[in-house]
C-alpha positions in Angstrom: 69.4 118.6 131.0 71.0 115.1 130.9 70.5 112.6 133.7 73.8 111.4 135.1 74.6 108.1 136.8 76.8 107.7 139.8 79.9 107.9 137.6 78.8 111.1 135.9 77.8 109.5 132.6 74.7 110.5 130.7 72.1 107.7 131.2 69.9 109.2 128.5 72.3 108.6 125.7 71.3 106.6 122.7 71.8 102.8 122.8 75.0 101.7 121.1 76.9 104.9 121.6 78.8 103.7 124.7 81.9 101.5 124.5 81.2 98.1 125.9 83.9 97.0 128.3 84.6 93.3 129.0 84.3 92.1 132.6 87.6 92.5 134.5 88.9 90.0 137.0 91.5 91.4 139.3 93.6 89.0 141.3 95.9 90.6 143.9 99.6 89.6 143.8 102.9 90.5 145.2 103.2 93.8 143.3 100.8 96.7 142.4 98.6 96.2 139.3 97.4 99.3 137.4 94.3 99.0 135.4 94.2 101.6 132.6 91.5 104.2 132.5 88.6 103.4 130.2 85.1 104.7 130.9 86.1 105.0 134.5 89.0 106.2 136.5 92.3 104.4 136.5 92.3 101.6 139.1 95.3 100.4 141.2 95.2 97.0 142.9 97.8 97.1 145.7 100.1 94.2 145.9 101.8 92.7 148.9 105.3 91.3 148.8 104.4 88.9 151.6 101.9 87.1 149.4 104.3 84.1 148.9 103.9 80.4 149.4 106.3 80.3 152.4 103.9 82.7 154.3 100.7 80.7 153.6 99.7 77.6 155.5 100.5 74.4 153.5 97.6 73.4 151.3 95.8 76.7 151.5 95.4 78.7 148.2 95.2 82.5 148.5 94.7 84.3 145.2 96.3 81.5 143.2 99.3 81.1 145.6 99.4 77.7 147.1 100.9 77.7 150.6 103.9 75.7 151.7 104.4 76.9 155.3 104.4 74.1 157.9 104.9 75.9 161.2 106.2 74.2 164.3 104.5 76.5 166.8 105.5 76.1 170.4 106.9 72.8 171.4 105.8 70.8 174.4 106.7 67.4 175.8 105.3 65.3 178.6 106.0 62.2 180.6 105.9 60.3 183.8 108.8 60.2 186.4 109.2 59.0 189.9 110.3 61.5 192.6 113.6 60.9 194.4 114.0 60.6 198.1 116.0 61.6 200.2 115.6 65.2 199.3 118.1 67.9 198.4 118.2 71.6 199.4 116.4 74.2 197.3 116.8 78.0 197.7 113.7 80.1 198.6 112.8 83.3 196.8 113.8 86.3 198.9 116.5 84.3 200.9 116.2 82.3 204.0 117.5 78.9 204.9 117.4 76.4 202.0 114.6 73.8 202.3 115.3 70.0 201.7 112.6 68.4 199.6 112.2 65.4 197.4 112.7 66.2 193.7 112.3 65.0 190.1 115.0 64.9 187.5 114.1 64.6 183.8 116.6 64.4 180.9 116.2 64.2 177.1 114.5 67.5 176.4 115.2 69.2 173.0 114.3 72.8 174.2 114.5 74.9 177.3 111.1 75.0 178.9 109.5 78.3 179.9 106.9 76.5 182.0 106.7 73.0 183.6 103.8 71.5 185.5 104.1 68.3 187.7 101.1 66.5 189.1 101.4 63.5 191.5 99.7 60.3 190.4 97.5 60.6 193.5 96.3 64.1 192.4 97.1 65.7 195.7 100.6 67.2 195.0 101.6 69.7 192.4 104.7 71.7 191.4 104.6 74.6 188.9 107.8 76.1 187.3 107.9 79.3 185.2 110.9 81.0 183.8 110.9 84.7 184.8 112.2 87.9 183.4 113.1 89.2 186.8 112.1 91.6 189.6 113.6 92.8 192.9 113.9 89.2 194.1 115.4 87.6 191.1 117.7 88.5 188.3 116.8 88.5 184.6 116.3 85.0 183.1 115.8 83.4 186.5 113.0 80.9 187.0 110.9 80.1 190.1 108.5 77.4 191.1 105.8 76.8 193.7 105.3 73.4 195.5 101.9 72.6 197.0 100.5 69.6 198.9 97.0 68.3 199.4 95.7 70.3 196.5 92.1 70.0 195.6 89.3 72.2 194.1 88.3 73.3 197.6 91.6 73.7 199.4 95.3 74.1 199.2 97.1 73.1 202.3 100.7 72.5 202.9 101.7 75.4 200.6 105.5 75.9 200.5 107.1 79.2 199.5 108.4 80.0 196.1 111.8 78.5 195.1 114.3 80.3 193.0 116.2 78.8 190.1 119.6 78.5 191.7 121.7 75.6 193.0 119.7 72.4 192.8 116.7 73.9 191.1 117.7 73.8 187.4 116.1 74.0 184.0 118.2 73.7 180.8 117.7 72.9 177.2 118.1 69.2 177.9 117.1 68.6 181.6 115.2 69.9 184.5 115.4 69.2 188.3 112.5 70.6 190.4 111.4 70.1 194.1 108.2 68.2 194.8 106.3 67.6 198.0 106.5 63.8 198.3 109.2 61.3 197.5 109.0 57.9 195.8 105.8 58.5 193.9 105.0 59.0 190.3 104.6 62.5 188.8 103.0 63.3 185.5 104.8 66.3 183.9 104.4 68.5 180.9 107.0 71.1 179.8 106.2 74.0 177.4 108.7 75.9 175.2 
């Protein structure tokens, strides 16, 4: 009875009776490659139409395809501005009387931010803005922000309510105007797409 290897071939055959096969190098590409049957079963190497230079990071070689993709990712921009006093009125989430607060106004953006953070130069005041998809307080596409005072790692005092993106609170593709706690001081800001 013959002894068979894992491919079902007789391992007791006489030397020289098998057909020597050259080594095969299979490199995946954008389309399927079918290797003809020889001593073994037919082999299919699946291709992928997305294996193109435009989908691979620039300078990276994957299976002989040199990437050209230079993504932009999410944009962000930052700066320093001085808050403006006297204040103007901002509308609170959920209604109520508008609240007059100092504010910052920044122009020259090249995208509409989804998030903005402002930190006073003295590290005790902070404003955070986030665009919002909507809930029972706000309509779709409306943003809101929170203004705090005397913020530190151990306390947050002087917390003001949430403000809704209507009236004087405004964020566009080129500018933003947000309430802050204190007037006539510098604020560091960063805006994210």
